[in-house]
C-alpha positions in Angstrom: -2.7 5.2 -23.1 -4.8 7.1 -20.7 -3.0 7.9 -17.5 -4.9 6.6 -14.5 -3.7 7.2 -10.9 -5.3 6.6 -7.5 -5.2 7.8 -3.9 -5.9 4.9 -1.6 -6.0 5.8 2.1 -7.2 3.5 4.9 -10.0 4.9 7.0 -8.3 4.1 10.3 -7.7 7.7 11.3 -7.7 11.3 10.0 -5.6 12.4 7.0 -2.5 14.6 7.7 -0.2 16.8 5.6 1.7 13.8 4.4 -1.5 12.3 2.9 -2.3 15.7 1.3 1.1 15.8 -0.3 0.7 12.3 -1.7 -2.9 12.9 -2.9 -1.7 16.0 -4.7 1.1 14.1 -6.4 -1.3 11.5 -7.7 -4.0 13.9 -8.6 -1.8 16.4 -10.4 0.1 13.8 -12.4 -3.1 12.4 -13.8 -4.6 15.9 -14.5 -1.4 17.1 -16.2 -1.7 14.1 -18.6 -5.4 14.6 -19.2 -6.0 11.3 -17.3 -8.1 9.9 -14.6 -7.8 10.1 -10.8 -9.5 7.5 -8.6 -10.2 7.6 -4.9 -10.1 4.1 -3.4 -10.8 3.4 0.3 -8.8 0.5 1.7 -11.3 -0.5 4.4 -10.8 -4.2 5.0 -9.1 -3.7 8.4 -12.4 -4.5 10.2 -11.0 -3.7 13.6 -9.9 -0.2 12.9 -11.8 1.1 9.8 -14.5 3.7 10.6 -17.3 5.2 8.5 -16.6 8.6 10.1 -13.0 8.5 8.7 -14.4 7.9 5.2 -16.5 11.0 5.5 -13.5 13.0 6.7 -11.3 11.7 3.9 -13.9 13.0 1.3 -14.2 16.3 3.1 -10.5 16.8 3.4 -9.8 16.1 -0.3 -12.6 18.4 -1.4 -11.2 21.1 1.0 -7.9 20.8 -0.8 -9.7 21.3 -4.1 -9.2 17.7 -5.4 -11.8 16.1 -7.5 -11.8 12.4 -8.3 -13.3 10.6 -11.3 -16.3 8.3 -10.9 -17.6 6.8 -7.7 -15.4 6.1 -4.7 -14.4 2.5 -4.6 -14.1 0.4 -1.5 -12.0 -2.7 -0.9 -14.7 -4.2 1.3 -16.8 -4.5 -1.9 -14.0 -6.3 -3.8 -13.5 -9.4 -1.6 -14.3 -11.9 -4.3 -11.4 -10.6 -6.3 -9.0 -11.3 -3.4 -10.5 -14.7 -2.8 -10.0 -15.6 -6.5 -6.4 -14.5 -6.4 -5.8 -16.5 -3.2 -7.4 -19.6 -4.7 -5.2 -19.4 -7.7 -2.1 -19.1 -5.7 -3.2 -21.9 -3.4 -3.9 -24.0 -6.4 -0.3 -23.4 -7.5 0.9 -24.7 -4.2 2.3 -21.3 -3.2 0.4 -20.6 0.0 0.5 -22.2 3.4 -1.3 -21.5 6.7 0.6 -19.9 9.5 -0.4 -19.9 13.1 2.5 -17.9 14.6 2.0 -14.6 16.4 4.2 -11.6 16.0 5.6 -12.4 19.4 6.5 -15.9 18.3 8.4 -14.5 15.3 10.2 -11.8 17.3 11.2 -14.5 19.9 12.6 -16.9 17.2 16.4 -16.9 17.2 16.2 -18.3 13.6 14.3 -15.3 12.3 16.5 -13.6 9.6 16.2 -9.8 9.0 15.2 -8.0 5.9 14.7 -4.3 4.9 11.8 -3.9 7.4 13.0 -6.0 10.3 12.6 -9.7 11.3 11.5 -12.0 8.5 9.3 -15.0 9.1 11.6 -18.0 9.8 9.3 -20.6 8.1 8.0 -22.3 11.3 4.7 -23.4 9.7 5.9 -23.9 6.2 6.0 -27.7 6.3 3.3 -28.5 8.8 1.4 -31.8 8.2 -2.4 -31.6 8.4 -2.6 -28.1 9.9 -5.7 -27.4 12.0 -7.5 -24.7 10.0 -10.1 -24.2 12.8 -7.4 -22.2 14.6 -6.7 -18.6 13.8 -4.2 -18.4 11.0 -3.0 -16.3 8.1 -1.9 -17.4 4.7 1.8 -16.9 3.7 3.4 -17.0 0.3 6.1 -19.7 0.0 8.7 -17.3 -1.4 11.2 -19.9 -2.6 8.5 -21.8 -4.5 7.1 -18.6 -5.9 10.4 -17.4 -7.2 11.0 -20.8 -8.8 7.8 -20.6 -10.7 8.5 -16.9 -11.6 12.1 -17.5 -12.6 11.3 -17.3 -16.3 9.8 -13.8 -15.9 11.5 -10.5 -16.2 10.8 -9.2 -12.7 12.0 -5.7 -13.3 9.8 -2.6 -12.9 10.3 1.1 -13.6 10.2 4.0 -11.2 10.1 7.6 -12.4 12.9 8.5 -9.9 14.9 5.3 -9.4 14.8 4.1 -13.0 14.7 0.4 -13.8 14.7 -1.8 -10.8 15.3 -5.6 -10.7 12.8 -7.0 -8.2 14.2 -8.7 -5.1 11.1 -10.1 -3.4 13.2 -12.8 -1.6 14.4 -10.0 0.8 10.9 -9.8 2.1 10.6 -13.5 3.1 7.4 -15.4 3.2 5.0 -12.4 3.2 1.4 -12.6 4.5 -1.2 -12.5 1.7 -4.3 -13.1 3.9 -4.3 -11.9 7.5 -5.9 -13.5 10.5 -8.1 -10.5 11.0 -8.6 -9.4 7.3 -9.4 -11.2 4.0 -6.3 -9.9 2.3 -3.0 -8.2 3.2 -1.9 -4.9 1.7 0.4 -6.7 -0.7 -2.3 -8.8 -2.3 -5.2 -6.3 -2.2 -3.3 -3.4 -3.7 -1.8 -5.5 -6.5 -5.2 -7.0 -7.4 -7.0 -3.6 -7.2 -4.5 -1.7 -9.2 -4.8 -4.2 -12.0 -8.6 -4.5 -11.8 -9.1 -0.7 -11.9 -6.6 -0.2 -14.7 -4.2 1.9 -12.8 -1.4 2.8 -15.1 0.8 4.9 -12.7 1.1 4.1 -9.0 2.0 7.3 -7.2 2.9 6.8 -3.6 5.5 7.5 -0.9 9.0 6.1 -1.0 8.3 4.3 2.2 6.5 1.7 0.0 9.3 1.3 -2.4 10.4 -2.1 -0.9 6.9 -3.4 -1.0 6.9 -3.0 -4.8 9.4 -5.9 -5.1 6.7 -8.2 -3.7 4.0 -6.6 -5.9 6.0 -7.2 -9.0 6.3 -10.9 -8.2 2.5 -11.2 -7.5 1.8 -9.5 -10.9 3.9 -12.2 -12.6 2.3 -15.1 -10.7 -1.2 -13.8 -11.4 -0.6 -12.6 -15.0 -1.4 -9.0 -14.1 0.0 -5.9 -15.8 2.8 -3.9 -14.3 2.1 -0.2 -13.9 4.7 2.6 -13.9 5.7 3.7 -10.4 6.4 7.1 -9.0 7.7 6.8 -5.4 7.9 10.4 -4.2 9.7 12.0 -1.2 8.0 12.1 2.2 7.1 15.0 4.3 8.9 15.0 7.6 8.1 16.8 10.9 10.4 19.2 12.8 12.2 16.2 14.4 13.0 14.7 11.0 10.7 11.7 11.3 8.1 11.1 8.6 4.6 12.2 9.2 2.4 9.4 10.5 -0.8 8.9 12.4 1.1 7.2 15.3 3.4 10.2 15.6 0.6 12.7 16.1 1.0 14.5 12.8 -1.4 17.5 12.5 -4.6 16.4 10.8 -6.2 18.1 7.8 -9.5 18.1 9.7 -8.0 20.1 12.4 -6.6 22.6 9.9 -9.9 22.7 8.1 -11.9 23.3 11.3 -9.4 26.1 12.3 -10.4 28.0 9.2 -7.3 27.3 7.1 -7.6 27.8 3.4 -7.3 24.3 1.8 -6.8 25.5 -1.7 -4.0 27.8 -0.5 -2.4 24.9 1.4 -2.5 22.8 -1.7 -0.8 25.4 -3.8 1.9 25.7 -1.1 2.6 22.0 -1.2 2.7 22.1 -5.0 5.2 24.9 -5.0 7.4 23.1 -2.4 6.6 25.9 0.1 6.0 23.6 3.1 4.5 24.9 6.4 7.1 26.1 8.9 8.7 23.2 10.6 8.2 20.7 7.9 10.4 19.4 5.1 10.4 16.9 2.2 13.0 14.2 2.5 13.6 10.7 1.2 12.9 7.9 3.7 
């Protein structure tokens, strides 16, 4: 088996040190095994994706000394794959339209809580003759999906956590097609990884819980299950993980300031993090 990894950023802002750390993990794992490393741009968030961010992503990775194999792929060019997956799940009776807003869900006293906060309480699950002319997303009926997938071994393997028994029910009726995008992260990443032949998914431990849902989707759609490597996250001086919304320093700013990208990459590889930063589990 040829090892094939990917780095899949969204072009909704500039990359920061946390992205560099993750890209290096995926790149170096593939190269150490004589495998392939793919750059995939997850650009189906039409309200926030920007072409200038795509150019910056390329420049930042090249500045770090990373080289990807083949052409850069874009989710916006893969919409037919997501439509086909949604049609298949819809044909299995596993999707239903949902008209609720986030405020509606937050205000619901019936909303249970999962690993990442309030779960959808199922308000729209049994609507009769829903008006599809209104803005809506499509949710997975988790109970029905688990019933269909009950005969499958829903375990998956992580390089650091070992064998994990998937517990997608803890995520509730997740969104698979958003109101403002043709597919959610859960659906798009699962379909893309299978279509591109990704053998090892290397990503931050903040996405560990999402893998429970991805394993179920793989079973429902007859897709292969890759190996997973959920690595530690970089945290800032205050102990919070680096993120765009927290104002993490961007690679572009470091690049424009004259920093040596290859030297920074070697620092990160050696675990010699810039002063004030640390690597920690989420």
